[in-house]
C-alpha positions in Angstrom: 54.7 0.5 0.4 55.5 -0.1 4.1 58.9 -2.6 4.7 57.8 -5.9 5.7 58.0 -6.0 9.6 59.3 -9.2 11.0 59.9 -10.6 14.5 62.8 -12.5 16.6 63.5 -13.4 19.5 65.8 -11.2 22.3 68.0 -14.1 23.3 68.1 -15.1 19.2 67.1 -18.3 18.8 65.1 -19.8 15.8 65.3 -17.1 13.2 62.7 -14.6 11.8 59.0 -15.0 11.7 55.7 -13.0 10.5 53.6 -10.6 12.9 50.8 -13.4 12.5 53.2 -16.3 13.8 54.7 -14.3 16.9 51.4 -13.8 17.8 50.4 -16.9 18.0 53.6 -18.2 19.9 53.5 -15.2 22.5 56.5 -16.3 24.4 59.6 -17.5 22.0 60.6 -20.9 22.0 64.2 -20.4 23.7 62.1 -18.4 26.7 63.2 -14.8 24.9 60.1 -12.0 23.7 59.4 -11.3 20.4 61.3 -7.6 19.0 60.6 -6.4 15.6 63.5 -5.9 13.4 63.0 -2.0 13.1 60.5 -0.1 14.4 58.8 1.6 11.4 57.9 5.4 11.0 54.3 6.7 10.7 53.5 7.0 7.1 50.6 9.7 8.0 52.0 13.4 9.6 50.8 13.5 13.1 49.1 16.6 11.6 46.8 14.6 9.2 46.6 12.2 11.9 44.9 14.5 14.5 42.0 14.3 12.3 41.3 11.3 12.7 39.1 8.8 15.0 40.7 5.9 17.7 39.8 3.3 15.5 41.9 5.1 12.1 44.6 5.9 14.0 44.4 2.5 15.2 45.2 1.3 11.5 47.9 3.9 11.0 49.8 2.3 13.5 49.1 -1.4 13.5 49.3 -1.8 9.7 53.2 -0.8 10.0 53.9 -3.5 12.7 51.2 -6.8 11.8 53.0 -6.2 8.0 51.5 -10.0 7.4 47.2 -8.8 8.1 46.1 -7.5 5.3 43.7 -4.0 4.9 40.8 -6.0 5.6 42.0 -8.6 8.0 43.0 -5.9 10.1 40.4 -3.3 10.1 38.0 -6.2 11.0 39.9 -6.7 14.2 39.6 -3.0 15.0 36.2 -2.6 14.8 35.2 -5.6 16.6 37.1 -4.5 19.4 36.7 -1.1 20.0 32.9 -0.4 19.5 30.6 -0.2 22.2 32.4 -2.4 24.6 33.7 1.2 25.6 31.5 3.3 27.3 33.2 6.5 25.6 33.2 7.1 21.9 36.6 8.4 22.0 37.7 5.3 23.5 40.9 7.1 25.1 39.3 10.6 26.3 41.8 12.9 27.8 41.2 15.1 31.0 43.2 18.3 32.0 43.6 18.4 35.5 46.3 20.4 37.3 48.3 21.2 34.6 49.2 17.9 33.4 46.6 15.7 30.7 45.1 12.4 32.5 45.0 10.3 29.4 42.1 8.1 30.6 42.4 4.3 29.5 39.5 2.5 31.6 36.4 3.1 29.6 36.5 -0.6 28.5 35.0 -3.9 29.7 36.8 -4.1 32.7 37.5 -0.8 33.4 41.3 -0.9 33.3 44.0 0.1 30.7 44.1 -3.9 29.3 41.3 -3.7 28.1 43.0 -1.1 25.1 44.7 -4.1 24.4 43.1 -7.2 25.1 40.0 -6.3 23.2 41.7 -6.9 19.7 44.0 -9.7 20.7 41.0 -12.5 20.8 40.8 -11.5 17.0 44.5 -10.9 15.9 44.9 -13.7 17.4 41.9 -16.1 15.6 42.6 -14.0 12.5 46.6 -15.6 12.7 45.3 -19.1 13.4 43.5 -18.9 10.1 46.7 -17.3 8.4 49.0 -19.9 9.5 46.7 -23.1 8.8 46.4 -23.6 12.6 44.2 -26.9 13.4 45.1 -27.0 16.8 42.8 -25.0 19.6 45.0 -22.4 21.1 45.1 -22.4 25.0 46.1 -18.8 26.3 47.9 -19.4 29.3 48.6 -16.1 31.3 49.2 -15.0 34.8 48.0 -11.7 35.7 48.9 -9.4 38.9 44.7 -8.2 39.0 44.3 -6.6 36.0 45.4 -8.4 32.4 43.4 -11.6 33.9 39.8 -9.6 34.0 40.4 -8.5 30.4 42.0 -11.5 28.8 39.2 -13.7 30.6 36.6 -11.0 28.6 37.9 -10.8 25.3 38.5 -14.8 25.0 35.0 -15.8 26.7 33.8 -18.4 24.5 35.7 -17.3 21.2 35.9 -20.6 19.3 38.8 -22.1 19.2 40.2 -21.0 22.5 40.4 -21.8 25.7 41.9 -19.3 28.5 43.7 -20.2 31.8 44.4 -17.4 34.4 46.9 -18.0 37.4 46.7 -15.3 40.0 47.9 -14.6 43.5 45.3 -15.2 45.6 46.5 -12.6 48.0 47.5 -10.1 45.9 45.0 -8.8 44.1 41.7 -6.1 45.3 38.5 -7.8 46.2 36.5 -6.2 43.2 39.7 -7.8 40.7 39.5 -11.1 42.3 35.5 -10.8 42.0 35.6 -9.6 38.5 37.9 -13.0 37.9 36.0 -15.4 39.7 32.6 -14.6 37.9 34.0 -14.6 34.3 31.3 -17.4 32.6 32.3 -19.2 29.6 32.8 -22.5 29.2 36.6 -22.4 27.6 37.6 -20.3 31.1 39.3 -21.1 33.6 40.6 -18.9 36.6 43.5 -20.5 39.5 44.8 -18.6 42.7 47.9 -19.8 43.7 49.2 -19.7 47.2 52.0 -17.0 45.9 52.7 -13.8 44.4 52.7 -12.7 40.8 56.7 -13.0 40.2 55.7 -16.9 41.0 52.9 -17.0 38.8 54.9 -15.8 36.1 57.8 -17.8 36.8 55.5 -20.9 36.8 53.5 -19.9 33.4 56.9 -19.2 31.6 58.1 -22.7 33.0 55.3 -24.5 31.3 55.2 -22.1 28.5 58.8 -23.5 27.8 58.2 -27.3 28.8 59.2 -29.4 25.2 57.6 -32.4 26.6 54.3 -30.7 27.5 53.9 -29.0 24.3 54.4 -32.2 22.4 51.6 -33.9 24.9 49.2 -31.6 24.5 49.9 -31.0 20.4 49.1 -34.7 20.3 46.0 -33.8 21.9 45.3 -30.8 19.2 46.1 -28.2 21.7 49.0 -25.1 21.4 49.7 -22.2 24.0 49.9 -18.8 23.3 49.7 -16.0 26.0 47.6 -12.6 26.5 50.2 -11.0 29.1 52.2 -8.4 27.5 55.5 -10.3 26.6 52.9 -11.2 23.8 54.0 -8.6 21.1 50.0 -8.3 20.3 49.4 -6.7 23.2 51.9 -4.5 23.1 51.3 -3.0 19.6 48.0 -1.8 20.2 49.2 -0.1 23.1 51.5 2.4 20.9 48.2 3.5 19.7 46.6 5.7 22.4 50.2 6.8 23.0 50.0 8.6 18.9 46.5 9.4 19.4 47.2 11.5 22.8 49.9 13.4 20.8 47.3 14.3 17.9 44.6 15.2 19.9 46.5 17.3 21.9 47.3 18.8 18.4 44.0 18.8 17.6 42.5 20.8 20.8 45.8 23.4 20.2 47.3 22.6 23.1 50.5 21.9 21.4 51.7 23.2 18.2 52.8 20.2 15.4 56.4 19.5 16.4 55.9 19.9 20.0 57.4 18.0 22.4 55.5 16.2 24.9 56.7 13.9 28.5 55.1 10.9 28.8 54.4 9.3 32.5 53.8 6.1 33.0 53.2 4.1 36.2 54.2 0.2 35.9 55.4 -3.0 37.2 56.3 -5.1 34.3 57.1 -2.5 32.1 54.9 -3.0 29.0 53.2 0.2 29.1 56.1 2.4 28.9 57.6 0.4 26.3 54.9 1.2 24.4 55.6 4.4 24.2 59.2 3.9 23.5 58.2 2.8 20.3 55.8 5.5 19.7 58.8 7.7 20.2 60.7 5.5 17.9 57.9 5.5 15.5 58.3 9.8 15.0 56.4 11.1 18.0 58.1 14.1 19.7 58.3 12.4 23.2 61.2 14.1 25.1 61.2 12.2 28.7 59.6 9.0 28.9 59.0 9.2 33.0 59.0 5.8 34.6 56.8 5.4 37.8 57.1 2.7 40.0 55.3 2.0 43.4 57.3 0.9 46.5 58.5 -2.0 44.6 61.1 0.1 43.1 63.2 -2.1 41.0 63.1 0.1 38.1 63.5 3.4 39.5 66.9 1.5 40.9 67.9 0.7 37.9 67.4 3.5 35.8 69.4 5.5 38.4 72.2 2.9 38.7 72.3 0.8 35.8 72.2 -2.5 38.0 68.9 -4.7 38.0 68.4 -6.7 41.1 65.6 -8.2 42.0 66.9 -9.8 45.6 64.8 -7.9 47.7 61.8 -7.4 50.1 58.5 -8.2 47.5 56.1 -5.4 49.3 52.5 -5.5 49.2 50.5 -2.0 47.6 47.7 -0.1 47.1 48.7 -0.7 43.6 49.1 -4.7 43.2 49.2 -5.0 39.6 52.7 -2.8 40.1 53.5 -4.9 42.9 56.7 -7.1 40.4 60.3 -7.7 40.9 61.1 -9.2 37.6 59.8 -7.0 35.1 59.1 -9.1 31.8 58.8 -6.3 29.1 62.6 -4.4 30.3 64.3 -7.5 28.4 62.9 -5.8 24.8 64.5 -2.8 26.3 67.9 -4.4 27.3 67.8 -5.9 23.7 67.5 -2.6 21.9 69.9 -0.4 24.0 72.7 -3.8 23.2 72.1 -2.7 19.9 69.9 -5.5 18.9 72.3 -7.7 20.4 70.9 -11.0 21.5 73.5 -12.8 22.9 74.0 -10.0 25.0 70.7 -10.1 26.1 70.7 -13.8 26.7 74.1 -13.3 28.7 71.5 -10.8 30.7 69.1 -12.6 31.4 70.9 -15.3 32.4 72.7 -13.5 34.8 69.2 -12.7 36.4 68.0 -16.3 36.3 71.0 -17.3 38.2 72.0 -14.8 40.5 69.1 -12.0 40.4 70.7 -9.1 39.0 72.5 -8.1 36.0 74.1 -4.5 35.3 74.6 -3.0 32.2 77.5 -1.2 30.2 78.1 2.8 30.3 77.6 2.6 26.6 74.0 0.9 26.9 73.4 3.4 30.2 74.0 6.0 27.9 70.9 5.0 25.7 68.9 5.8 28.7 68.8 9.6 28.7 65.3 9.3 27.5 64.1 8.1 30.7 63.3 9.5 34.2 62.8 6.7 37.0 60.9 7.7 39.6 58.3 5.8 42.8 56.2 7.3 45.3 55.7 5.4 48.8 52.2 4.7 50.0 51.5 7.4 51.9 52.8 9.8 49.1 50.3 7.6 46.7 46.8 8.7 49.2 47.9 12.0 49.7 48.1 12.5 45.9 44.6 11.2 45.5 43.2 13.6 48.3 45.4 16.6 47.2 44.1 16.7 43.4 40.4 15.7 44.7 40.2 18.7 46.7 42.3 20.4 44.3 40.5 20.0 41.2 37.7 17.4 41.8 39.2 15.0 39.4 39.4 11.8 41.1 42.1 9.3 40.3 43.1 5.3 41.0 46.1 4.2 43.4 48.5 3.7 40.1 47.4 7.0 38.4 48.5 8.6 41.6 51.6 6.9 41.8 52.2 8.5 37.7 50.8 12.0 39.2 53.2 12.0 42.1 55.7 11.0 40.2 55.3 13.9 37.7 54.7 16.0 40.3 58.6 15.0 42.0 59.7 15.3 38.6 58.7 19.0 37.7 60.0 19.9 40.8 63.3 18.5 40.8 63.9 19.6 37.1 61.6 22.1 36.5 60.6 20.9 32.7 57.5 22.6 32.2 56.8 20.3 29.2 53.3 19.4 28.2 52.7 16.0 30.1 50.4 13.3 29.1 50.0 10.7 32.0 48.6 7.3 31.6 45.5 7.0 33.8 45.3 3.1 34.0 42.9 2.2 36.5 39.0 3.5 37.0 39.0 4.5 41.1 36.3 2.3 41.1 38.5 -0.5 40.9 40.0 -0.4 44.0 37.3 1.7 46.2 38.5 0.9 49.6 42.3 1.9 48.8 40.5 5.7 47.3 38.2 5.7 50.1 41.2 6.0 52.6 42.9 7.9 50.6 39.9 10.4 50.6 40.3 9.8 54.6 36.4 9.0 54.7 35.4 6.8 57.7 33.3 3.7 56.4 34.2 1.1 59.1 32.6 -2.5 58.0 31.3 -2.0 54.7 32.3 -4.4 51.9 34.0 -3.3 48.3 30.6 -2.9 46.9 29.1 0.0 49.8 32.3 1.3 49.5 31.5 2.2 45.5 28.1 3.5 46.2 29.8 6.0 49.0 32.6 7.0 46.1 29.9 8.0 43.6 28.0 9.9 46.3 31.1 11.5 47.0 32.6 12.1 43.5 29.5 12.7 41.8 30.6 9.8 39.3 28.9 7.5 38.0 29.7 3.8 39.3 30.9 1.8 35.8 28.5 -1.1 35.0 32.2 -3.2 35.4 31.6 -3.0 39.3 27.5 -3.0 39.8 27.1 -6.5 36.9 29.7 -8.2 39.6 28.1 -7.3 42.8 25.9 -10.2 43.1 27.1 -12.6 40.4 28.1 -16.4 41.4 31.5 -17.4 42.1 32.1 -19.8 39.2 35.9 -20.5 39.7 37.0 -22.1 43.2 40.5 -23.4 42.6 43.6 -22.7 44.4 46.8 -24.2 44.6 50.2 -24.4 45.7 52.8 -22.3 43.1 54.2 -25.9 42.6 51.1 -27.6 41.5 50.6 -25.0 38.0 51.3 -27.8 35.8 49.1 -30.3 37.3 46.3 -27.9 37.2 46.7 -26.8 33.3 46.5 -30.4 33.0 43.4 -31.2 34.6 41.6 -28.5 32.9 42.8 -29.5 29.7 42.2 -33.2 30.2 45.7 -34.4 30.0 
């Protein structure tokens, strides 16, 4: 029988709680993130896992972290999440191209990797509410840099006992990302653009989340907040699954031998997706290097190079907008772990980040980061990577995957390391049609993003996903845009407070 996993805040207050309580709360009351008291080890061997389906693999991983869910509850959540919403039975196929394996995480209903976790989070949350006798309506409050928003909206739309409010930077997402959000149906959904960037949206959400007066007022009206961002442990745990699955798949296909190491390359801004790979490694998956790929907002690259995290820099708008982030929320979990699970130390670093916009970790902590390799790709390099890979192999990738692919190529050139590598392919090229068309150097002046999708399909011979065709003529239902200082006011209005 697996040992129970309890969760506590990275900043130390408030004691330990069960997984279902951590999922309901989302963010700890002291502003910290919930972390497991230990990282459990896989019970089945990877050889055994190699014969399992994605759903069965999900159960093997998630049961070890979500120990207060019964087998029946967890299997119900998994079965309902990973179903025909995905356009392939494999859920997360691996495709080989130019010497690397691309783990395609975009076959869900919103064509981005966020579907992998956000299709199950509503089920985990509603189950958690029942387990904990929660009578309040759960209000999902989330900030998005483009993908989380739509995936969360799709997951929570019309789920009984929930409401969802999504804030996004009005001028910081792609036209298709925006159209996906503002056309979202569901009486319990609310989408609000803010005049500001993603960091402004995320900071505003955290502030609303940790306001005790507002929480009290909401409780009186029968509401309580939770989060669908990757700060929620219920988002992070399902992401661990696909790294375990990809290793097992390589094993099954004879691409690696049992026990061989692989490298994992992840394009990341908020650090959640690569943190999931770090957890998979600590569960026993033989991952050698965790290659962290940044775009021009290379705050993480600089951190891995120098040990100093410094958000005092210009914010760059790029063709990979969901990675245009200067405050990588999930890095706090890694900081906590490499400080020896020292919450006082973590709280001190986060206080410095809040006050001075930067902090520097100790040499001892830096010594625990040797598994990581930081790299970044400029805009020019990102576009070149899309074109080169397509010209060479006919395989088409989006801007995020291109950041990872470019960093991977740089890593191999720099180190000569030929270890079998899995690149997390986090979005469909159709999510960013204009950027991909530009990268391929196809001149299509004056066309909108949907007409460009038609062109892309013609060139690549890849069918346009349903997620794009279905919103082409859909009505815009959410039109609110507010100043970043008016976010709480907008929340109050939607909830009728």
